[in-house]
FIZAVO-980965 format. One record per residue (C-alpha): residue number from 0; residue in three letters; x, y, z. Coordinates in Angstrom, 2 decimals, decimal comma. Example, Ala and Ser with C-alpha at 12.3 -4.5 7.8 and 13.67 -1.06 7.14 Angstrom:
<pts>
PT   k   r      px      py      pz
PT   0 Ala   12,30   -4,50    7,80
PT   1 Ser   13,67   -1,06    7,14
</pts>
This chain:
<pts>
PT   k   r      px      py      pz
PT   0 Met    0,04    0,04    0,04
PT   1 Ile    1,31    3,37   -0,92
PT   2 Asn    1,15    5,99    1,74
PT   3 Asn    2,78    9,45    2,57
PT   4 Ser    6,22    8,07    3,41
PT   5 Thr    6,43    5,63    0,44
PT   6 Thr    9,34    6,73   -1,83
PT   7 Ile   10,42    5,99   -5,34
PT   8 Arg   13,17    3,87   -3,88
PT   9 Asp   10,66    1,55   -1,99
PT  10 Leu    9,00    0,63   -5,30
PT  11 His   11,89   -0,16   -7,51
PT  12 Ser   11,05   -2,60  -10,35
PT  13 Glu    7,31   -2,28   -9,57
PT  14 His    4,53   -1,89  -12,18
PT  15 Leu    1,69   -0,20  -10,64
PT  16 Ser   -1,84   -0,31  -12,01
PT  17 His   -4,25    2,68  -11,88
PT  18 Leu   -5,66    1,30   -8,76
PT  19 Asp   -2,25    0,94   -7,03
PT  20 Ile   -1,79    4,67   -7,46
PT  21 Gly   -5,39    5,70   -6,57
PT  22 Glu   -6,40    6,59  -10,09
PT  23 Asp   -9,88    5,68  -11,28
PT  24 Asp   -9,05    5,67  -14,88
PT  25 Pro   -7,82    2,12  -16,03
PT  26 Arg   -5,97    3,79  -19,02
PT  27 Val   -3,26    4,78  -16,52
PT  28 Ser   -0,26    2,82  -15,28
PT  29 Met    3,19    3,63  -13,73
PT  30 Glu    6,41    1,86  -13,64
PT  31 Ile    9,40    2,49  -11,40
PT  32 Glu   12,73    1,39  -12,35
PT  33 Thr   15,93    1,14  -10,32
PT  34 Gly   17,62    4,60  -10,28
PT  35 Gly   14,52    6,69  -10,05
PT  36 Thr   13,33    6,51  -13,56
PT  37 Val    9,56    6,54  -13,54
PT  38 Thr    7,38    5,64  -16,58
PT  39 Val    3,73    6,88  -16,59
PT  40 Gln    1,65    5,51  -19,44
PT  41 Phe   -1,70    6,53  -20,69
PT  42 Ala   -3,40    4,11  -23,27
PT  43 Glu   -6,25    5,41  -25,51
PT  44 His   -8,41    3,20  -27,76
PT  45 Leu   -9,08    4,60  -31,19
PT  46 Arg  -12,66    3,13  -31,67
PT  47 Phe  -14,58    6,15  -30,35
PT  48 His  -12,44    8,56  -32,14
PT  49 Arg  -12,86    6,64  -35,46
PT  50 Glu  -16,59    6,63  -35,05
PT  51 Arg  -16,56   10,26  -34,38
PT  52 Gly  -14,32   10,97  -37,44
PT  53 Leu  -10,64   11,34  -37,45
PT  54 Pro   -8,57   13,63  -39,85
PT  55 Ala   -7,22   12,01  -42,96
PT  56 Gly   -4,14   10,02  -42,68
PT  57 Ile   -4,42    9,18  -38,94
PT  58 Val   -5,64    5,60  -39,55
PT  59 Asp   -5,63    3,41  -42,69
PT  60 Asn   -8,69    1,82  -44,37
PT  61 Lys   -8,63   -1,11  -41,65
PT  62 Gly   -8,65    1,52  -38,93
PT  63 Asp   -5,19    0,97  -37,63
PT  64 Leu   -3,11    3,86  -36,63
PT  65 Thr   -0,74    4,84  -39,45
PT  66 Glu    2,95    5,73  -38,82
PT  67 Pro    2,47    9,23  -40,14
PT  68 Gly   -0,64    9,51  -37,96
PT  69 Arg    1,29    8,36  -34,98
PT  70 Lys    3,95   10,97  -35,55
PT  71 Arg    1,19   13,55  -35,99
PT  72 Ile   -0,38   12,64  -32,62
PT  73 Glu    2,97   12,51  -30,85
PT  74 Glu    3,91   16,03  -32,06
PT  75 His    0,56   17,50  -31,09
PT  76 Val    0,46   15,67  -27,69
PT  77 Arg    3,95   16,89  -26,97
PT  78 Gly    2,79   20,45  -27,66
PT  79 Leu   -0,34   20,19  -25,66
PT  80 Leu    1,47   18,68  -22,66
PT  81 Phe    4,00   21,42  -22,63
PT  82 Lys    1,40   24,15  -23,10
PT  83 Glu   -1,07   22,73  -20,49
PT  84 Ser    1,32   21,37  -17,95
PT  85 Arg    4,82   22,47  -18,79
PT  86 Ile    6,05   18,89  -19,31
PT  87 Asp    9,18   18,60  -21,17
PT  88 Pro    8,36   17,38  -24,83
PT  89 Ser   11,58   15,12  -24,87
PT  90 Ala   10,03   13,08  -22,07
PT  91 Ile    7,01   12,14  -24,17
PT  92 Asp    6,62    9,34  -26,61
PT  93 Val    3,57    7,91  -28,42
PT  94 Asp    3,33    4,46  -29,87
PT  95 Ser    0,66    2,47  -31,40
PT  96 Tyr   -0,76   -0,84  -29,88
PT  97 Phe   -2,79   -3,62  -31,36
PT  98 Gly   -4,27   -5,54  -28,41
PT  99 Asp   -7,90   -6,40  -28,26
PT 100 Glu   -8,52   -2,81  -29,60
PT 101 Gln   -6,17   -0,59  -31,71
PT 102 Gly   -4,99    2,57  -30,04
PT 103 Phe   -2,02    4,44  -28,82
PT 104 Asn    0,01    4,74  -25,71
PT 105 Val    1,29    8,08  -24,39
PT 106 Thr    4,37    7,53  -22,29
PT 107 Met    6,05    9,99  -19,91
PT 108 Arg    9,48    8,96  -18,72
PT 109 Val   11,33   11,03  -16,15
PT 110 Thr   14,02   10,43  -13,54
PT 111 Val   13,63   11,80  -10,10
PT 112 Pro   15,59   11,37   -6,90
PT 113 Asp   15,01    7,97   -5,26
PT 114 Ser   14,05    9,69   -2,13
PT 115 Thr   11,10   11,47   -3,70
PT 116 Pro    7,82   10,41   -2,04
PT 117 Val    5,66    8,61   -4,65
PT 118 Leu    2,57   10,67   -3,70
PT 119 Glu    4,61   13,97   -4,42
PT 120 Phe    5,71   12,57   -7,69
PT 121 Tyr    2,16   11,67   -8,64
PT 122 Arg    0,91   15,17   -7,54
PT 123 Asp    3,78   17,11   -9,29
PT 124 Asn    4,46   15,06  -12,36
PT 125 Ala    1,96   12,22  -13,14
PT 126 Trp   -1,29   13,96  -12,30
PT 127 Pro   -0,62   16,90  -14,76
PT 128 Phe    0,13   14,38  -17,56
PT 129 Ile   -2,90   12,22  -16,83
PT 130 Ala   -5,36   15,11  -16,34
PT 131 Thr   -4,16   16,81  -19,57
PT 132 Leu   -4,66   13,48  -21,61
PT 133 Ile   -8,00   12,75  -19,92
PT 134 Asn   -9,15   16,21  -20,92
PT 135 Val   -7,92   16,32  -24,60
PT 136 Thr   -9,12   12,84  -25,45
PT 137 Asp  -12,68   13,79  -24,36
PT 138 Pro  -14,30   16,13  -27,00
PT 139 Gly  -16,75   17,24  -24,34
PT 140 Thr  -14,30   18,63  -21,91
PT 141 Phe  -15,11   22,30  -21,31
PT 142 Asn  -12,39   24,68  -22,29
PT 143 Lys   -9,89   22,19  -23,46
PT 144 Pro   -8,92   21,40  -26,96
PT 145 Tyr   -9,89   17,90  -28,35
PT 146 Leu   -6,93   16,11  -29,53
PT 147 Phe   -8,08   15,44  -32,95
PT 148 Thr   -9,38   18,93  -33,74
PT 149 Asp   -6,18   20,45  -34,74
PT 150 Ile   -3,86   17,68  -36,07
</pts>
């Protein structure tokens, strides 16, 4: 169980689900590596966005994310995360996945001191990343740009 005194060092080599970090959204996970490198991942399915209508070139005729589409999403997400949350664009990667449903993962990878409390890392780093992505992947979020409007 993570509490106020749990540090990054305490969780080396751990993969934490959304429930482990107190996040309601199952699209979120976090992995802590030895040396203080923390990876936060946000997975987004494409089905809803395809049904809504995607800009040309994002997916192919089978509905799979294209490489040019992935690059456009990555560039746009990096800009949004920097603008909304001041997250360093070089810490962000986007890749496609083809599990039960096609989609893409947005990954933030940062290194922090081992002594950093996990809840502090979550508040200062992970939550701004997660909140921004939740907001921009929902076209109904008030006062936030929808991810697929401007790419």
